[in-house]
C-alpha positions in Angstrom: 159.5 200.6 -133.0 160.5 203.7 -131.0 164.2 204.8 -131.7 164.6 206.9 -129.0 167.8 206.5 -127.6 169.1 204.4 -130.4 172.2 204.9 -132.0 172.3 205.8 -135.5 175.9 206.1 -136.9 176.5 208.5 -139.9 179.0 208.5 -142.8 179.8 212.5 -144.0 179.5 215.4 -142.5 178.1 217.8 -145.0 174.3 219.4 -145.3 172.7 216.2 -145.8 174.7 214.1 -143.1 174.4 216.9 -140.7 170.5 217.5 -141.7 169.7 214.0 -140.7 171.7 214.2 -137.5 169.8 217.2 -136.7 165.8 215.5 -137.6 167.5 212.2 -135.5 168.8 214.0 -132.7 165.3 216.2 -132.2 163.5 212.9 -132.5 165.6 211.5 -129.6 167.5 209.4 -131.1 171.6 209.2 -130.9 173.1 210.1 -134.0 176.8 210.0 -134.5 178.7 211.8 -137.5 182.4 210.1 -138.5 183.8 213.2 -141.3 186.7 212.3 -142.3 188.5 215.7 -143.0 188.8 218.7 -140.5 185.4 220.0 -140.3 181.7 220.1 -141.5 180.3 221.1 -144.3 181.4 219.0 -147.0 181.6 221.0 -150.1 179.9 224.1 -148.3 183.6 225.4 -146.6 184.9 228.6 -145.6 188.2 230.0 -145.3 189.9 233.1 -143.9 192.8 234.3 -145.7 194.3 237.8 -144.6 191.1 238.7 -143.0 189.2 237.8 -146.2 186.3 235.3 -146.5 186.8 233.0 -148.9 183.9 230.4 -149.6 185.7 227.5 -151.3 183.7 228.0 -154.9 181.6 230.9 -155.6 178.0 229.7 -153.6 174.7 231.1 -152.6 171.8 230.4 -150.2 168.3 231.0 -151.8 166.2 232.3 -149.0 162.9 230.8 -151.0 164.1 227.2 -150.4 161.1 225.1 -147.8 163.1 222.9 -146.2 166.1 224.5 -145.5 164.3 227.5 -144.2 162.2 224.8 -142.0 165.4 223.1 -140.8 167.6 226.5 -140.4 167.5 229.7 -137.8 167.7 231.9 -141.4 167.6 234.9 -138.8 170.6 233.9 -137.3 172.3 233.2 -140.1 172.3 237.2 -141.0 171.8 236.6 -144.2 172.4 239.5 -147.0 170.2 239.6 -150.5 172.1 240.2 -154.2 169.9 242.4 -156.3 167.8 240.7 -158.3 168.9 241.0 -161.4 172.6 240.6 -163.4 175.1 243.1 -165.0 176.0 241.3 -168.7 179.5 242.4 -169.6 179.5 242.7 -173.8 182.1 243.8 -176.1 180.2 247.2 -176.1 180.2 247.2 -172.0 177.9 246.2 -169.4 174.3 246.0 -169.9 172.0 245.6 -167.1 168.8 243.4 -166.9 166.6 243.2 -163.3 163.8 241.6 -162.2 161.0 244.4 -162.6 159.0 243.0 -160.3 160.8 243.7 -157.6 163.0 246.3 -159.0 160.6 248.5 -161.3 163.4 251.3 -161.1 165.3 249.5 -163.6 162.4 249.2 -166.0 162.9 251.1 -169.1 166.8 250.3 -168.4 166.0 246.5 -168.6 163.6 246.5 -171.5 166.1 248.4 -173.7 169.2 246.1 -172.7 170.4 244.6 -175.9 169.9 241.1 -174.1 167.2 239.1 -176.3 164.3 240.9 -177.5 161.3 242.5 -176.0 159.7 239.3 -176.9 162.2 236.7 -174.9 161.8 238.8 -171.6 158.5 238.9 -172.0 158.8 235.4 -171.8 160.7 235.5 -168.9 157.5 237.1 -167.3 155.1 234.7 -168.3 158.1 231.6 -166.9 157.9 233.3 -163.7 154.4 233.9 -163.6 153.6 230.4 -164.2 156.5 228.9 -162.0 155.7 230.7 -158.8 152.3 229.1 -158.9 153.2 225.4 -159.5 154.7 223.4 -156.1 158.3 221.3 -156.3 156.2 218.3 -156.3 154.3 219.4 -159.4 157.8 220.3 -161.5 159.1 216.8 -160.4 156.5 215.7 -162.5 156.7 217.4 -165.4 158.6 216.1 -169.1 162.2 216.0 -168.5 164.7 217.4 -171.4 167.8 219.4 -171.5 167.2 223.1 -170.3 168.7 223.9 -173.5 165.7 222.2 -175.6 163.5 223.5 -172.9 164.6 227.2 -173.0 164.2 226.4 -177.2 160.7 225.0 -176.7 159.7 227.7 -174.5 160.1 230.8 -177.5 163.4 232.3 -176.6 165.6 233.4 -179.2 169.5 232.2 -179.9 170.8 235.6 -178.5 168.8 235.4 -175.1 169.8 231.9 -174.6 173.9 232.6 -175.7 174.1 235.8 -173.9 171.9 235.3 -170.5 170.7 232.2 -169.6 174.2 230.1 -170.5 176.5 232.9 -168.5 173.9 232.9 -165.5 172.7 229.0 -165.6 176.5 228.1 -166.1 177.3 229.6 -162.6 174.5 227.1 -160.9 175.2 224.6 -163.3 178.7 224.9 -163.9 178.2 224.3 -167.4 177.2 226.6 -170.4 176.2 224.0 -173.0 172.8 223.8 -170.7 172.9 220.2 -170.3 171.2 220.0 -167.1 167.4 218.5 -166.3 164.7 221.0 -167.3 163.5 220.5 -163.8 166.4 221.5 -161.7 166.0 224.7 -163.9 162.2 225.4 -163.3 163.4 224.4 -160.1 165.9 226.7 -159.6 163.7 229.7 -161.4 161.0 229.3 -158.9 163.3 230.0 -156.1 164.6 232.9 -157.8 161.5 234.6 -158.5 160.1 233.8 -155.1 162.9 234.6 -152.7 166.7 236.2 -153.3 170.4 234.9 -153.6 172.0 235.7 -150.6 175.1 234.8 -148.3 175.6 234.9 -144.4 177.2 237.5 -143.1 180.2 235.3 -141.7 180.4 233.3 -144.9 178.6 230.5 -146.4 180.0 227.7 -144.0 177.9 229.2 -141.3 175.2 227.3 -142.3 177.0 223.8 -141.4 178.4 225.8 -138.2 174.9 225.8 -137.6 173.1 222.5 -138.0 176.6 221.2 -136.2 175.7 223.6 -133.0 172.3 221.6 -132.4 174.3 218.2 -131.8 176.1 217.5 -128.9 179.9 218.0 -129.0 180.1 214.4 -128.8 178.1 213.6 -131.8 180.6 214.7 -134.5 184.0 213.0 -134.9 186.4 214.8 -137.3 189.4 213.3 -138.6 187.7 209.6 -138.5 188.4 207.6 -142.1 186.1 204.7 -142.1 187.7 201.7 -143.8 184.3 198.7 -143.6 180.8 199.7 -143.0 178.3 197.4 -142.0 174.5 197.7 -141.8 175.1 197.7 -138.0 179.1 198.6 -137.2 181.6 201.2 -138.6 184.8 200.6 -138.8 187.5 203.2 -138.9 191.0 203.1 -140.1 192.8 202.9 -136.3 190.7 199.8 -136.2 188.1 201.1 -133.9 184.6 200.0 -134.4 181.3 200.9 -134.0 178.0 199.5 -133.5 174.6 201.3 -134.1 171.1 200.4 -134.5 171.3 201.6 -138.2 174.0 203.3 -140.4 173.4 206.4 -143.1 176.3 207.1 -145.9 175.9 210.5 -146.2 178.8 211.0 -148.4 179.4 212.8 -152.1 177.9 210.5 -154.3 181.5 208.9 -155.9 182.7 208.2 -152.2 178.8 206.6 -151.5 178.9 204.6 -154.7 182.5 202.8 -154.1 181.3 201.6 -150.6 179.1 199.0 -152.2 180.9 196.3 -153.7 180.2 195.8 -157.6 178.7 199.3 -157.6 181.6 201.6 -159.0 179.6 202.0 -162.6 176.9 204.0 -161.0 179.6 206.3 -160.2 178.5 209.8 -161.5 180.3 212.3 -163.2 181.0 215.7 -161.8 181.7 219.5 -163.0 183.8 221.4 -161.8 184.8 225.1 -161.4 187.9 227.5 -160.5 186.9 229.8 -158.3 190.1 233.3 -158.1 189.6 235.6 -155.5 191.6 238.8 -155.4 191.9 241.8 -153.0 191.2 245.6 -154.3 191.3 248.8 -152.8 187.6 249.1 -154.3 184.9 247.2 -155.8 184.7 247.0 -160.1 180.8 246.7 -159.4 179.9 248.8 -156.2 176.8 247.2 -155.7 175.3 243.8 -154.3 175.3 242.0 -158.0 177.0 239.5 -160.5 178.5 240.4 -163.4 178.2 237.6 -166.3 180.2 237.1 -169.6 177.4 237.7 -172.1 180.3 236.9 -175.0 181.0 233.8 -176.2 185.0 233.4 -175.8 186.7 234.2 -172.9 187.9 231.8 -169.5 185.6 234.1 -167.3 181.7 232.9 -166.7 180.9 235.3 -164.0 182.4 237.7 -161.4 181.3 238.5 -158.3 182.2 240.9 -155.3 181.1 239.4 -151.9 181.7 242.0 -149.9 179.7 244.2 -152.0 176.6 241.8 -150.6 178.1 241.3 -147.1 181.4 243.2 -145.8 182.5 241.2 -143.5 183.6 239.1 -146.3 186.7 241.9 -146.4 188.7 243.7 -144.3 187.6 247.6 -144.1 188.5 249.4 -146.8 189.3 246.6 -149.0 186.7 244.6 -151.3 187.0 241.0 -152.2 186.2 240.1 -155.7 185.3 236.3 -156.8 186.2 234.8 -160.2 184.7 231.8 -161.6 185.7 229.7 -164.4 184.0 226.4 -165.6 185.8 223.4 -165.5 189.1 222.7 -163.5 191.3 225.4 -165.2 194.8 224.8 -165.8 197.6 226.0 -164.0 198.8 229.3 -164.0 195.2 230.9 -165.1 195.3 234.0 -163.0 197.2 235.6 -166.1 194.6 235.4 -168.6 191.9 235.8 -166.2 193.4 239.1 -165.0 193.7 240.1 -168.7 190.2 239.7 -169.6 189.4 241.4 -166.0 191.1 244.0 -167.9 189.0 244.3 -170.4 186.0 244.0 -168.2 187.1 247.1 -165.6 190.1 248.9 -166.9 193.3 249.6 -165.4 192.4 249.5 -162.2 192.5 245.5 -162.2 196.4 246.2 -161.9 195.6 247.0 -158.6 194.4 243.7 -157.3 196.0 241.2 -155.3 195.7 237.1 -155.9 194.4 235.8 -153.0 193.7 232.3 -153.7 192.6 230.4 -156.7 190.3 227.1 -155.5 190.0 224.1 -158.4 187.1 222.5 -157.1 186.7 218.9 -159.5 184.2 217.5 -157.8 181.9 220.9 -157.1 178.4 219.8 -158.2 177.1 216.1 -158.9 175.6 216.2 -163.2 172.0 216.1 -162.7 171.4 214.7 -166.7 167.4 214.7 -167.5 165.5 212.5 -165.6 168.2 212.2 -162.8 166.4 213.9 -159.9 163.6 214.8 -158.0 162.5 211.3 -158.0 161.6 209.0 -155.7 162.3 209.5 -151.7 165.2 211.6 -151.8 167.2 208.7 -150.4 168.0 204.8 -151.1 168.5 201.8 -148.8 171.1 199.1 -149.8 172.4 196.3 -148.3 170.5 197.5 -145.2 172.5 200.4 -145.4 171.1 204.0 -145.8 172.0 206.6 -148.4 171.8 210.3 -148.6 173.3 213.5 -150.5 172.0 216.5 -153.0 172.5 213.8 -155.9 169.4 211.5 -154.7 167.2 214.6 -155.2 168.9 217.9 -156.2 172.3 218.9 -156.8 171.5 221.8 -154.3 171.7 222.9 -150.5 168.4 222.5 -150.8 168.6 219.2 -152.0 171.3 217.7 -149.7 168.4 219.2 -146.4 165.7 217.2 -148.4 167.7 214.2 -148.3 168.8 214.1 -144.4 165.7 214.8 -143.3 164.0 212.5 -145.5 166.8 209.7 -144.0 166.0 210.3 -140.5 162.4 210.2 -140.7 162.1 206.9 -142.6 164.7 205.8 -139.8 162.5 207.0 -136.8 159.6 206.6 -138.5 159.8 203.8 -141.1 156.7 202.3 -142.8 
């Protein structure tokens, strides 16, 4: 059956819902997105505060994502790259560890940095060589375990795991215990090895904005709260009903789980993060790089200066500092974070101005071993299609893959 001209109702205007709608629109179907909030993007949003661009939580776009690169016009996103490496804060000061294949000028400095042993650094090179030669499908078929167990099995020393991997991947997985799936670790390690972490010049929300711009204006209804879902009907809290030839739930994992009676036990757990933004007269880093907490103490996990990567993030003559604290930190955490920052960067921190603290309870669905990189990337329940990053990988790429595959399944059913 041809789906040309058929109407598909999509609940949720995050990346999965937008990707699904774009693919359906390109196939000649008529998608209609119902988004409860005031804008599209889901967890990928950007606010303007005093001339600064504040992403809702520190996020990056990995330009090696294959499906995202196919769907998006990455050139028009004007992606700005981070350096391939990191600064590691230790009690003795900042130490530099770089990908010396792409940053060869730092070969000696990285080799001598007291972050892991020389054997650890050779193991990183071997892991990079091995994973860049494997496809994502091959990685999805690997035996799964926690990332911590994987790193130990690979022979990395406790010093390397504690001093580098916990902070670097803590910022990606939003947990320093490294209990996330090793398949997810291998996937992200491969993406970092094959490409760069980037920021769109106008903020992360440029990604969903671009997808939305490829849809007719009438395809997106904002402020639309859905109260009832059937396989061919959606009802809003206003009482309006919409009939369609197919229905897709593209909300976050918890919201999706609650739509199905008796399925509450399937609701996932979440990783939380608190992101603090500060304005400063100058950058404490002075380069497009991330700084990680290589100690086992303190609230801070990582510090970044987005305006070092993309100057558009801050007004001229100012710098924007982003600080990530894992978990939903308690209220009034700013003073403790500033005290830690002063230990990192000195008394210049006293000139910084607090802009905003974002506490994001549902920042990332937990991806434990055995959960993800399996199946089709979507499911059909009660005649309704369900998609989202929680059904493939907890990432921008995972959301887009899930949305695109859902659209393809609707347009070309097996």
